[in-house]
C-alpha positions as CSV (number, residue, x, y, z in Angstrom):
1,M,7.4,35.5,-33.3
2,S,6.7,38.2,-30.8
3,A,8.1,38.3,-27.2
4,E,7.7,34.9,-25.3
5,P,4.7,34.4,-23.2
6,A,4.8,35.4,-19.6
7,Y,4.5,31.7,-18.4
8,M,8.0,31.0,-19.8
9,A,9.5,33.6,-17.5
10,V,9.1,31.6,-14.4
11,L,10.9,28.6,-15.5
12,N,14.6,27.6,-14.3
13,P,17.0,26.7,-17.1
14,E,16.5,23.0,-16.9
15,Q,12.7,23.4,-16.9
16,R,13.0,25.8,-20.0
17,E,15.2,23.3,-21.7
18,A,12.6,20.5,-21.4
19,V,9.7,22.9,-22.5
20,I,11.4,24.1,-25.8
21,H,12.9,20.7,-26.8
22,S,11.5,19.4,-30.1
23,G,12.3,16.6,-32.6
24,S,13.7,13.5,-30.9
25,P,12.0,11.7,-28.0
26,L,12.4,13.5,-24.6
27,L,12.7,11.8,-21.2
28,I,12.2,14.4,-18.4
29,L,13.7,12.9,-15.2
30,A,11.7,15.1,-12.8
31,G,12.9,14.8,-9.2
32,A,10.6,15.1,-6.2
33,G,9.3,18.7,-5.8
34,S,11.0,19.9,-9.0
35,G,7.9,21.4,-10.7
36,K,7.1,18.7,-13.3
37,T,3.4,19.6,-13.6
38,R,4.4,23.2,-14.5
39,V,6.8,21.8,-17.1
40,I,4.4,19.6,-18.9
41,T,1.5,22.0,-19.0
42,T,3.8,24.8,-20.1
43,K,5.2,22.5,-22.7
44,I,1.7,21.7,-24.2
45,A,1.0,25.7,-24.1
46,W,4.4,26.1,-25.9
47,L,3.6,23.5,-28.6
48,I,0.3,25.2,-29.4
49,E,1.6,28.7,-29.5
50,H,5.0,28.4,-30.6
51,H,5.0,25.4,-33.0
52,A,1.4,26.0,-34.1
53,M,0.4,22.5,-33.1
54,N,-3.3,21.8,-33.5
55,P,-4.6,21.3,-29.8
56,R,-6.7,18.3,-31.3
57,S,-3.4,16.6,-32.3
58,I,-2.0,16.4,-28.7
59,L,-2.6,13.6,-26.4
60,A,-1.6,13.8,-22.8
61,V,-1.8,10.8,-20.5
62,T,-1.6,10.4,-16.8
63,F,-2.6,8.0,-14.2
64,T,-5.6,9.4,-12.1
65,N,-8.7,11.4,-13.2
66,K,-7.8,14.1,-10.6
67,A,-4.3,14.6,-12.2
68,A,-5.9,14.6,-15.6
69,Q,-8.5,17.2,-14.9
70,E,-5.9,19.5,-13.1
71,M,-3.5,19.2,-16.0
72,K,-6.4,20.2,-18.5
73,E,-7.4,23.2,-16.3
74,R,-3.8,24.4,-16.1
75,V,-3.2,24.1,-19.9
76,V,-6.4,25.9,-20.6
77,S,-5.5,28.7,-18.2
78,L,-2.3,29.3,-20.0
79,V,-3.9,28.9,-23.5
80,P,-7.6,29.5,-23.5
81,H,-7.9,27.8,-27.0
82,A,-6.4,24.6,-25.8
83,E,-9.8,23.0,-25.0
84,D,-9.3,20.4,-27.6
85,V,-6.1,18.9,-26.1
86,M,-7.0,15.3,-25.1
87,V,-5.9,14.9,-21.3
88,R,-6.9,11.5,-20.1
89,T,-5.8,8.6,-18.1
90,F,-4.5,5.5,-19.9
91,H,-7.7,3.6,-19.2
92,S,-9.9,6.6,-20.2
93,F,-8.0,6.8,-23.6
94,G,-8.5,3.2,-24.0
95,A,-12.3,3.4,-23.5
96,W,-12.4,6.4,-26.0
97,F,-10.5,4.4,-28.4
98,L,-12.7,1.3,-28.3
99,R,-15.9,3.3,-28.5
100,R,-14.6,4.8,-31.8
101,N,-13.6,1.3,-33.1
102,A,-16.2,-0.8,-31.3
103,K,-17.2,-2.6,-34.4
104,L,-13.6,-3.4,-35.4
105,A,-13.0,-4.7,-31.8
106,G,-16.2,-6.9,-31.8
107,L,-17.9,-5.0,-29.2
108,A,-21.5,-3.7,-28.6
109,P,-21.8,-0.1,-29.9
110,S,-22.6,1.0,-26.3
111,F,-20.5,-1.6,-24.4
112,H,-20.4,-1.6,-20.8
113,I,-17.2,-1.6,-18.6
114,Y,-17.4,-4.3,-16.0
115,D,-16.4,-3.6,-12.5
116,D,-14.9,-6.3,-10.2
117,D,-18.5,-7.4,-8.9
118,D,-19.5,-7.7,-12.6
119,S,-16.5,-9.8,-13.4
120,V,-17.0,-12.0,-10.3
121,S,-20.6,-12.7,-11.4
122,L,-19.6,-13.5,-15.0
123,L,-16.8,-15.8,-13.8
124,K,-19.1,-17.5,-11.3
125,T,-21.5,-18.5,-14.1
126,I,-18.6,-20.1,-15.8
127,L,-17.0,-22.0,-13.0
128,G,-20.2,-22.9,-11.1
129,T,-21.8,-21.8,-7.9
130,T,-19.5,-24.0,-5.7
131,E,-16.6,-21.7,-6.0
132,D,-16.3,-19.2,-3.2
133,R,-15.6,-15.4,-4.0
134,G,-12.1,-15.7,-2.7
135,Y,-11.3,-18.1,-5.4
136,L,-13.0,-16.1,-8.0
137,R,-11.3,-12.9,-7.0
138,R,-8.0,-14.5,-7.0
139,S,-8.8,-15.8,-10.6
140,L,-9.6,-12.4,-11.7
141,E,-6.5,-10.9,-10.2
142,E,-4.5,-13.5,-12.2
143,I,-6.4,-12.4,-15.4
144,S,-5.8,-8.8,-14.7
145,R,-2.2,-9.5,-14.1
146,V,-1.8,-11.3,-17.4
147,K,-3.5,-8.3,-19.4
148,D,-1.1,-6.0,-17.6
149,L,1.6,-7.9,-19.2
150,G,-0.1,-7.5,-22.6
151,L,-1.1,-11.1,-23.0
152,G,-4.4,-11.9,-24.6
153,P,-6.2,-15.2,-24.4
154,D,-4.8,-16.4,-27.8
155,E,-1.3,-16.2,-26.7
156,P,0.5,-19.7,-26.2
157,E,-0.7,-21.6,-23.1
158,E,2.8,-21.5,-21.7
159,A,3.1,-17.8,-21.6
160,I,-0.2,-17.5,-19.8
161,T,0.7,-20.3,-17.3
162,R,4.1,-18.8,-16.6
163,A,2.4,-15.6,-15.9
164,G,0.6,-17.3,-13.0
165,C,-2.8,-17.7,-14.6
166,S,-5.0,-20.6,-15.4
167,Y,-5.1,-20.9,-19.2
168,D,-8.5,-22.6,-19.4
169,V,-10.0,-20.2,-17.0
170,Y,-8.7,-17.2,-18.8
171,R,-10.0,-18.4,-22.1
172,A,-13.4,-19.4,-20.7
173,Y,-13.8,-15.9,-19.1
174,E,-12.8,-14.1,-22.3
175,K,-15.1,-16.1,-24.4
176,A,-18.1,-15.5,-22.1
177,K,-17.3,-11.8,-21.9
178,H,-16.8,-11.5,-25.6
179,A,-20.4,-12.9,-26.1
180,T,-21.8,-10.2,-24.0
181,G,-20.1,-7.4,-26.2
182,N,-18.6,-5.8,-23.0
183,V,-15.1,-5.3,-21.7
184,D,-13.4,-5.3,-18.1
185,F,-10.9,-2.8,-16.9
186,G,-7.9,-4.7,-18.2
187,D,-9.3,-4.7,-21.8
188,L,-9.1,-0.9,-21.8
189,I,-5.4,-1.2,-22.3
190,L,-5.2,-4.8,-23.9
191,M,-7.7,-4.4,-26.7
192,P,-6.4,-0.9,-28.2
193,L,-3.0,-2.5,-28.1
194,Q,-4.2,-5.6,-29.9
195,L,-6.2,-3.4,-32.5
196,L,-3.2,-1.1,-33.2
197,T,-0.8,-4.2,-33.5
198,R,-3.3,-6.1,-35.8
199,V,-4.7,-3.3,-38.1
200,P,-1.9,-1.2,-39.8
201,E,-4.5,1.2,-41.3
202,L,-6.0,2.0,-37.8
203,R,-2.4,2.4,-36.4
204,E,-1.5,5.0,-39.1
205,R,-4.7,7.0,-38.8
206,T,-4.2,7.2,-34.9
207,R,-0.7,8.4,-35.4
208,Q,-1.8,11.0,-38.0
209,R,-4.5,12.1,-35.4
210,F,-2.0,12.4,-32.4
211,R,1.2,14.0,-33.6
212,V,2.1,14.7,-30.1
213,V,2.0,12.1,-27.2
214,L,3.0,13.1,-23.6
215,V,2.9,10.8,-20.7
216,D,3.0,11.8,-17.0
217,E,4.2,9.7,-14.2
218,Y,5.8,7.3,-16.6
219,Q,7.5,5.4,-13.9
220,D,4.1,3.9,-12.9
221,S,3.4,2.4,-16.3
222,N,3.0,-1.4,-16.7
223,K,4.2,-3.5,-19.7
224,A,0.8,-3.3,-21.7
225,Q,0.8,0.6,-21.3
226,F,4.3,0.5,-22.5
227,E,3.5,-1.4,-25.5
228,L,0.5,0.8,-26.3
229,L,2.7,3.8,-26.2
230,R,5.0,2.1,-28.6
231,E,2.3,1.6,-31.0
232,L,1.2,5.2,-30.7
233,W,4.6,6.4,-31.7
234,G,5.5,6.8,-35.3
235,P,8.0,8.5,-37.5
236,E,6.2,11.8,-37.2
237,T,5.3,11.5,-33.5
238,Y,6.8,13.8,-30.9
239,L,7.1,11.8,-27.8
240,C,7.8,13.1,-24.4
241,V,7.4,11.2,-21.0
242,V,8.0,12.6,-17.6
243,G,8.7,10.6,-14.5
244,D,11.1,9.8,-11.6
245,D,12.7,6.4,-11.5
246,D,13.5,7.0,-7.9
247,Q,9.6,7.3,-7.2
248,S,8.5,4.1,-8.8
249,I,6.7,2.4,-5.9
250,Y,3.8,0.4,-7.4
251,R,5.6,-2.7,-8.6
252,F,3.0,-4.8,-6.6
253,R,0.3,-3.3,-9.0
254,G,2.3,-4.2,-12.1
255,A,4.3,-1.0,-12.6
256,E,7.6,-1.7,-14.4
257,V,10.6,0.6,-13.3
258,G,12.3,-0.8,-16.4
259,N,9.9,1.2,-18.7
260,I,11.6,4.5,-17.7
261,L,15.1,3.0,-17.2
262,N,15.0,1.5,-20.8
263,F,13.3,4.5,-22.4
264,P,16.4,5.8,-24.1
265,K,17.2,2.3,-25.5
266,V,13.7,1.7,-26.9
267,F,13.3,5.0,-28.4
268,P,16.5,5.9,-30.5
269,G,17.8,9.4,-30.2
270,T,16.2,10.1,-26.7
271,Q,17.4,13.3,-24.9
272,I,17.2,13.2,-21.2
273,V,16.6,16.5,-19.2
274,R,17.1,16.1,-15.4
275,L,14.9,18.5,-13.1
276,E,17.2,18.3,-10.1
277,R,16.2,21.6,-8.6
278,N,13.8,21.2,-5.6
279,Y,11.2,23.7,-4.6
280,R,9.9,21.9,-1.6
281,S,12.5,20.7,0.8
282,T,15.5,22.0,2.6
283,Q,19.0,20.8,1.5
284,A,19.6,18.8,4.6
285,I,16.5,16.8,3.7
286,L,17.4,16.4,0.1
287,D,20.9,15.2,1.2
288,V,19.3,12.4,3.2
289,A,17.1,11.5,0.2
290,S,19.8,11.4,-2.3
291,T,22.3,9.5,-0.3
292,V,19.9,6.7,0.5
293,V,18.5,6.2,-3.0
294,S,22.1,6.3,-4.4
295,N,22.4,2.7,-3.1
296,N,20.0,1.5,-5.8
297,A,21.6,0.0,-8.8
298,G,18.5,0.4,-11.1
299,R,18.2,4.2,-11.5
300,L,19.5,6.7,-14.1
301,G,20.9,8.9,-11.6
302,K,20.2,12.5,-10.4
303,T,21.0,14.7,-7.5
304,L,18.4,17.0,-5.9
305,W,19.5,20.6,-4.7
306,T,17.6,23.5,-3.5
307,E,18.2,27.3,-2.7
308,K,15.7,27.1,0.0
309,P,17.2,28.2,3.3
310,G,16.8,27.1,6.9
311,G,15.3,24.0,8.3
312,E,16.4,21.8,11.1
313,P,18.9,18.9,10.5
314,P,17.1,15.6,10.2
315,A,17.3,13.1,13.2
316,V,16.8,9.5,14.1
317,A,15.4,8.5,17.4
318,C,15.5,5.0,18.9
319,C,12.4,4.1,20.9
320,F,11.8,1.2,23.4
321,D,8.7,0.1,21.8
322,Q,5.7,1.3,19.7
323,E,3.9,2.9,22.8
324,E,7.0,5.0,23.3
325,E,7.1,5.7,19.5
326,A,3.4,7.0,19.8
327,E,4.3,9.0,22.8
328,L,7.2,10.5,21.1
329,C,5.1,11.5,18.1
330,G,2.4,12.9,20.4
331,R,4.9,15.2,22.3
332,L,6.2,16.6,18.9
333,V,2.7,17.2,17.6
334,V,2.0,19.5,20.5
335,D,5.4,21.1,20.7
336,G,4.3,24.4,19.3
337,F,5.5,23.9,15.7
338,V,2.7,25.5,13.6
339,G,3.3,23.6,10.4
340,T,1.5,20.6,9.3
341,T,2.8,17.2,10.5
342,A,2.4,13.7,8.9
343,I,3.4,10.5,10.6
344,L,4.1,7.9,8.0
345,Y,4.2,4.1,8.5
346,R,4.9,1.2,6.2
347,M,1.8,-0.9,7.2
348,N,-1.9,0.1,7.9
349,A,-1.7,-1.9,11.1
350,Q,1.0,0.5,12.6
351,S,-1.7,3.2,12.9
352,L,-3.3,1.6,16.0
353,S,-0.8,2.7,18.5
354,F,-0.9,6.3,17.3
355,E,-4.8,6.3,17.0
356,K,-5.0,5.0,20.7
357,H,-2.4,7.4,22.2
358,F,-3.6,10.4,20.2
359,R,-7.1,9.7,21.2
360,D,-6.3,9.3,24.9
361,A,-4.2,12.5,24.8
362,G,-6.8,14.5,23.0
363,I,-4.7,15.2,19.9
364,R,-6.8,15.8,16.8
365,F,-5.7,13.5,13.9
366,R,-6.7,12.6,10.4
367,L,-6.3,9.2,8.7
368,V,-5.6,9.3,5.1
369,G,-6.4,6.4,2.6
370,T,-7.9,4.1,5.0
371,V,-10.4,4.0,7.8
372,R,-10.1,4.0,11.6
373,F,-8.5,0.7,12.7
374,Y,-11.4,-0.8,14.6
375,S,-13.8,0.2,11.8
376,R,-12.0,-1.8,9.2
377,E,-13.9,-4.8,7.9
378,E,-11.5,-7.6,9.0
379,V,-11.1,-6.1,12.4
380,K,-14.9,-5.7,12.9
381,D,-15.3,-9.4,11.9
382,A,-12.9,-10.6,14.5
383,I,-14.4,-8.3,17.1
384,A,-17.9,-9.8,16.2
385,Y,-16.6,-13.3,17.1
386,L,-15.2,-12.2,20.4
387,S,-18.5,-10.3,21.2
388,L,-20.7,-13.2,20.3
389,L,-18.5,-15.3,22.7
390,M,-19.3,-13.0,25.6
391,N,-22.8,-12.3,24.7
392,R,-24.7,-15.1,22.9
393,N,-27.7,-12.8,22.4
394,D,-25.7,-10.3,20.2
395,E,-27.8,-10.5,17.0
396,V,-25.6,-8.0,15.2
397,S,-22.5,-9.9,15.8
398,F,-24.2,-13.1,14.9
399,R,-25.4,-12.1,11.7
400,R,-22.0,-10.7,10.8
401,I,-20.0,-13.8,11.5
402,V,-22.5,-16.7,10.8
403,N,-21.5,-17.0,7.2
404,K,-17.9,-15.5,7.4
405,P,-16.2,-17.3,6.0
406,S,-18.8,-18.8,3.8
407,R,-20.7,-21.8,5.5
408,G,-23.5,-22.1,3.0
409,M,-25.6,-19.9,5.3
410,G,-28.0,-17.9,3.1
411,A,-30.1,-14.9,4.4
412,A,-33.2,-17.2,4.7
413,S,-31.4,-19.8,6.9
414,V,-30.1,-16.9,9.4
415,D,-33.4,-15.4,9.5
416,K,-34.9,-18.9,10.5
417,I,-32.4,-18.9,13.5
418,V,-33.1,-15.4,14.6
419,D,-36.9,-16.0,14.3
420,E,-36.5,-19.0,16.7
421,W,-34.5,-17.1,19.1
422,R,-36.9,-14.1,19.2
423,R,-39.9,-16.5,19.9
424,E,-38.1,-18.1,22.7
425,I,-37.0,-14.8,24.1
426,A,-40.6,-13.4,23.7
427,A,-41.8,-16.4,25.7
428,G,-39.5,-15.6,28.5
429,G,-37.2,-18.6,27.9
430,D,-33.6,-18.7,28.9
431,F,-32.3,-19.0,25.3
432,D,-29.6,-17.7,23.0
433,L,-28.7,-17.5,19.4
434,L,-26.4,-20.5,19.5
435,R,-29.1,-22.7,21.2
436,A,-31.5,-21.5,18.3
437,A,-29.0,-22.5,15.7
438,R,-28.7,-26.0,17.2
439,R,-32.4,-26.3,17.2
440,V,-33.1,-24.9,13.6
441,A,-30.1,-26.9,12.0
442,G,-32.2,-29.9,11.1
443,R,-34.4,-27.7,8.8
444,L,-31.5,-26.2,6.9
445,S,-29.8,-27.5,3.7
446,A,-27.1,-30.2,4.0
447,R,-24.3,-27.6,3.3
448,A,-25.7,-25.1,5.7
449,R,-25.9,-27.9,8.5
450,V,-22.3,-28.8,8.0
451,G,-21.2,-25.2,8.1
452,L,-23.3,-24.3,11.1
453,A,-22.1,-27.4,13.0
454,A,-18.4,-26.3,12.3
455,L,-19.2,-22.7,13.7
456,L,-20.9,-24.2,16.8
457,S,-18.0,-26.5,17.4
458,V,-15.6,-23.6,17.3
459,M,-17.8,-21.5,19.7
460,D,-18.0,-24.4,22.2
461,E,-14.2,-24.6,22.1
462,L,-13.6,-21.0,22.7
463,S,-16.2,-21.0,25.5
464,R,-14.3,-23.8,27.3
465,R,-11.1,-22.0,27.1
466,V,-12.0,-18.4,27.8
467,E,-11.3,-18.9,31.4
468,E,-7.8,-20.2,31.1
469,L,-6.3,-18.6,28.0
470,P,-4.7,-15.0,27.9
471,I,-7.2,-13.2,25.6
472,A,-4.5,-12.7,23.0
473,E,-4.0,-16.4,22.8
474,L,-7.8,-16.8,22.6
475,A,-8.0,-14.4,19.8
476,R,-5.3,-16.2,18.0
477,L,-7.2,-19.5,18.5
478,M,-10.5,-17.9,17.2
479,L,-8.7,-16.6,14.0
480,A,-7.4,-20.0,13.2
481,R,-10.3,-22.2,14.1
482,T,-12.9,-20.1,12.4
483,G,-10.9,-19.7,9.2
484,L,-11.2,-16.0,9.3
485,Y,-7.4,-15.6,9.2
486,E,-7.0,-17.9,6.2
487,M,-9.8,-16.1,4.4
488,Y,-8.2,-12.8,4.7
489,K,-4.9,-14.3,3.9
490,V,-6.2,-15.4,0.5
491,R,-7.9,-12.0,0.0
492,D,-4.5,-10.4,0.7
493,T,-2.9,-12.5,-2.0
494,S,-5.5,-11.7,-4.6
495,E,-6.2,-8.1,-3.8
496,E,-2.8,-6.9,-2.8
497,T,-4.2,-5.8,0.7
498,S,-2.8,-6.3,4.2
499,K,-5.6,-7.3,6.2
500,T,-3.9,-10.1,7.9
501,D,-1.6,-7.6,9.3
502,N,-4.5,-5.8,10.9
503,L,-5.7,-9.2,12.4
504,E,-2.3,-9.7,13.8
505,E,-2.3,-6.2,15.4
506,I,-5.6,-6.9,17.2
507,V,-3.9,-9.9,19.0
508,S,-0.9,-7.6,19.9
509,D,-3.2,-4.9,21.2
510,M,-5.1,-7.6,23.4
511,A,-1.6,-8.9,24.8
512,T,-1.7,-6.2,27.5
513,Y,-5.1,-7.2,28.8
514,G,-4.6,-10.4,30.6
515,T,-6.6,-13.8,30.9
516,G,-10.1,-14.6,31.4
517,P,-13.6,-13.3,30.7
518,E,-13.1,-10.0,32.5
519,A,-10.1,-9.3,30.4
520,L,-11.8,-9.9,27.5
521,T,-14.7,-7.8,28.5
522,A,-12.4,-5.0,29.3
523,F,-10.9,-5.1,25.9
524,L,-14.2,-5.0,24.2
525,E,-15.4,-2.0,26.2
526,S,-12.2,-0.2,25.2
527,V,-13.0,-1.0,21.5
528,A,-16.6,0.2,22.0
529,L,-15.6,3.4,23.7
530,A,-13.2,4.2,20.8
531,S,-15.8,6.2,18.9
532,P,-15.3,6.7,15.2
533,L,-15.4,10.4,15.7
534,D,-12.8,10.4,18.6
535,G,-9.7,12.2,17.4
536,E,-10.6,12.2,13.8
537,T,-11.2,15.6,12.2
538,S,-11.3,17.3,8.8
539,A,-8.2,18.4,6.9
540,E,-9.0,22.2,7.7
541,D,-8.8,21.4,11.4
542,V,-6.0,18.9,11.4
543,Q,-2.9,18.8,13.7
544,V,-1.5,15.7,12.4
545,T,-2.0,13.3,9.5
546,L,-1.6,9.5,9.9
547,I,-0.8,8.0,6.5
548,T,0.9,5.0,5.0
549,M,4.2,5.5,2.9
550,H,2.3,4.6,-0.4
551,N,-0.5,7.1,0.1
552,T,2.0,10.0,0.5
553,K,2.8,10.0,-3.2
554,G,2.1,13.6,-4.4
555,L,1.7,15.0,-1.0
556,E,3.8,17.4,1.2
557,F,4.1,18.4,4.8
558,D,6.1,20.8,6.9
559,R,7.2,18.1,9.2
560,V,7.4,14.3,8.5
561,I,8.1,11.6,10.9
562,I,8.9,8.2,9.4
563,T,8.3,5.5,11.9
564,G,8.8,1.8,12.3
565,L,12.3,1.8,10.5
566,E,13.1,-1.8,11.5
567,E,14.2,-4.9,9.5
568,G,11.0,-6.8,8.7
569,I,8.9,-3.7,9.0
570,F,10.6,-1.2,6.6
571,P,12.0,-2.9,4.4
572,H,9.0,-5.2,4.8
573,D,9.8,-8.8,5.3
574,S,8.0,-9.7,2.1
575,S,11.0,-8.0,0.3
576,S,13.9,-9.7,2.0
577,G,14.5,-12.2,-0.7
578,S,14.7,-10.0,-3.8
579,A,17.2,-7.2,-4.7
580,D,14.5,-5.7,-6.9
581,D,12.0,-5.7,-4.1
582,V,14.5,-4.1,-1.6
583,E,15.4,-1.5,-4.2
584,E,11.5,-0.6,-4.3
585,E,11.4,-0.3,-0.6
586,R,14.3,2.2,-0.7
587,R,12.5,4.1,-3.4
588,L,9.6,4.1,-1.0
589,F,11.8,5.5,1.8
590,Y,13.0,8.1,-0.7
591,V,9.4,9.1,-1.4
592,G,8.6,9.4,2.3
593,I,11.8,11.5,3.0
594,T,11.0,14.0,0.1
595,R,7.5,14.7,1.4
596,A,9.0,16.9,4.1
597,R,9.5,20.7,3.7
598,E,11.2,21.8,6.8
599,R,11.7,18.9,9.3
600,L,12.4,15.3,9.1
601,L,12.6,12.7,11.9
602,M,12.9,8.8,11.5
603,T,12.2,6.4,14.4
604,W,12.8,2.7,15.0
605,C,11.7,0.5,18.0
606,Q,14.0,-2.0,19.9
607,R,11.0,-4.4,20.5
608,R,7.6,-4.5,18.9
609,R,4.5,-6.6,19.6
610,L,3.7,-8.6,16.7
611,F,0.7,-11.0,16.6
612,G,0.6,-10.9,20.4
613,R,4.3,-11.7,20.9
614,T,7.1,-9.3,21.9
615,T,9.9,-9.3,19.2
616,E,13.3,-7.8,19.5
617,M,13.9,-5.6,16.5
618,S,16.9,-4.5,14.6
619,P,17.3,-1.1,13.0
620,S,16.5,-0.9,9.3
621,R,19.3,-1.2,6.9
622,F,18.2,2.2,5.5
623,L,19.3,3.8,8.7
624,D,22.9,2.6,8.0
625,E,22.7,4.4,4.6
626,L,22.0,7.8,5.9
627,P,24.6,10.6,5.5
628,A,27.3,10.8,8.1
629,G,26.5,13.3,11.0
630,I,22.9,12.5,11.4
631,A,21.9,13.1,15.0
632,R,20.7,10.1,16.8
633,T,19.0,9.8,20.1
634,G,18.0,6.8,22.3
635,G,20.0,3.4,22.4
636,E,23.2,5.0,23.6
637,G,25.3,4.6,26.7
638,D,27.8,1.8,27.5
639,A,26.5,-0.5,30.0
640,G,30.1,-1.2,31.3
641,P,31.7,-4.3,32.7
642,E,29.4,-4.3,35.6
643,A,26.4,-5.2,33.5
644,E,24.7,-8.6,33.8
645,F,26.0,-9.3,30.4
646,P,29.2,-7.5,29.9
647,V,31.0,-7.4,26.4
648,G,32.9,-10.6,25.9
649,S,30.7,-12.7,28.1
650,G,29.3,-16.1,26.9
651,V,25.5,-16.4,26.6
652,Y,23.0,-19.1,25.6
653,H,19.7,-18.6,23.9
654,E,17.3,-21.5,23.5
655,D,16.4,-20.7,19.9
656,Y,19.9,-19.6,18.6
657,G,22.3,-21.5,20.8
658,A,25.6,-20.1,22.3
659,G,27.2,-17.0,21.5
660,V,29.4,-13.9,22.8
661,V,28.1,-10.3,23.7
662,E,29.7,-8.0,21.3
663,R,28.2,-4.7,22.7
664,S,26.1,-3.9,25.7
665,W,24.4,-0.4,26.2
666,Y,21.7,1.5,27.9
667,S,18.6,2.7,26.0
668,D,16.0,4.9,27.9
669,G,17.1,3.1,31.0
670,A,17.0,-0.5,29.7
671,V,20.1,-2.6,28.9
672,V,20.4,-3.8,25.3
673,V,23.1,-6.4,24.2
674,Q,24.2,-7.4,20.8
675,V,25.2,-11.1,20.6
676,R,27.2,-13.0,17.9
677,F,26.0,-16.6,17.9
678,Q,28.4,-19.5,16.9
679,S,26.1,-19.9,13.8
680,G,27.2,-16.5,12.6
681,R,23.8,-14.9,13.5
682,V,23.8,-11.5,15.1
683,G,21.0,-10.3,17.3
684,K,20.0,-7.5,19.7
685,F,18.2,-8.3,22.7
686,L,16.8,-6.8,26.0
687,P,18.0,-9.2,28.7
688,K,15.1,-8.0,30.9
689,Y,12.7,-9.8,28.4
690,A,15.0,-12.2,26.3
691,R,15.6,-15.8,27.2
692,L,19.5,-15.2,27.7
693,E,21.6,-17.3,30.0
694,R,25.1,-16.5,31.1
695,I,27.5,-19.3,30.4
696,H,31.2,-20.0,30.3
697,L,32.4,-20.8,26.7
698,G,35.9,-22.0,27.7
699,D,39.2,-21.3,26.3
């Protein structure tokens, strides 16, 4: 063959090794920022031009439509006659496969792919109209999870039940859906898998069509996708997967890091090529990432390196609370650094303190992957209850909450109440929506009457207590009594969301406003004045990006500030009981670190308001895993023997009992003490706020 094409000249030795490899299965361990997209697109071009592979026989699979489109465009730019290469997501490939084999799959020729609402409607017809949407969505989530595990409705009942799904509901749903000739999203993987397993002729024909199978982002694959890949692989198939075990962060969606860890065992003769040269970050940043993630047992191992010069040393800053954390980030954003800055946090609710401070300081920001805090559905619901409490003629708020959670109040029932209210108002009467509701209740259905009575009872209770309770306590009472918190707790479980975190953050935000109607009015006014346009801007005019850790995957910024590095926040308290969950949290930390090109700062707070209560926080265990020599600011300065609680003194805490002060120091002007209690528990406290009493422990 003539001289190598120009696209090969830009590859480093490891990239080149991955591109020219052939024969045995290949696992490309592509570290963050190592140029994996270049490798996989160049490999496709090389297969076509050097190995004379028919483009039509190449299947490349990835996980998002955007990634598939970009991959196809880059391949065609390298080899113009590569248009026939099939580049699809797993689910898009499944849909293509089922349409070609619809009759064999028992589907209508032009079957419809149900979205979540379609599936809810179908399940509602099976289970009856008495089941609320929360239960229906939970059931569908369970069905989806079972399908991600590759389990069809004909599997043994024990297997379905063990996977956390109702066997009877699953079979009834599948029977009803099959009768329509349509499919849902989970079927796009499960049904091709079942066909390939059950019909050897189809499996052989498919393997003959696709002689090359490449999978990108393989660490994000679930069990069913893994099984599908195994069915596509035959004796004559060239199989190549690209991924990073250290960036597997979607376990909550069904991703199995074991798919990539066990790849060499499942596919005999596998060769592993490690792409460890990083083109994004400075070496100091990469050292932090590699050192932290090396604490994970479940990994194949690699060490990132770079020839990129410069950059500032990473650092850790200890802040007093989340307000100081937001102020620190605000100062950095306007410090003259001309590059892009991203503020990363583990939970969506953490964005509120940054949104408020940046808005007040006139700092332009952009929220990625979510909406402004006070524009979120669950937050607006809570605000609507409080607004109606202060203004019983607030029709918008009344309509929003009268049937939320469901109280059997259909649109017609609500209209009856509003019409009654409008007639009385037009007649000049001293009337409000809640009085109208009481008057109309007798004309409603039995279920609606019961639901409405419960709502009116709650509003009466809140009205009685608005004078005496701090508004944070009032909000907590409202969330509990109305059932709003429980409704979103159920949804969090079924939809893998964190809406209750946002409800808790509302209460935390209200904690500084005091007690009584005037305090509540002031809070509602501050929310109203926080215009959706304040602070937010387009990507072209952005100073700083606010983004959760999970949403940063695939992105990069000149400067990254990872915030909230406290036990219970990051790693999240939901992961505290499982070693696998903690390892995933550590991988998430690794992903956040490797988003930074030039600068990296990590912050933690000594105290944080959570659900309206101030909580003493401990630094994340991940901070103890950083390389030696990382600069740390805040939380320093020995308080000395003259302090109120000197080292060695006995103390008593009403929750934890007696203990001894092990360490005492100043942090930003405040004394912090570390106490070891007789129970063995160790805690850090700010005596100014903690319930500590000096005692004599005796000899």
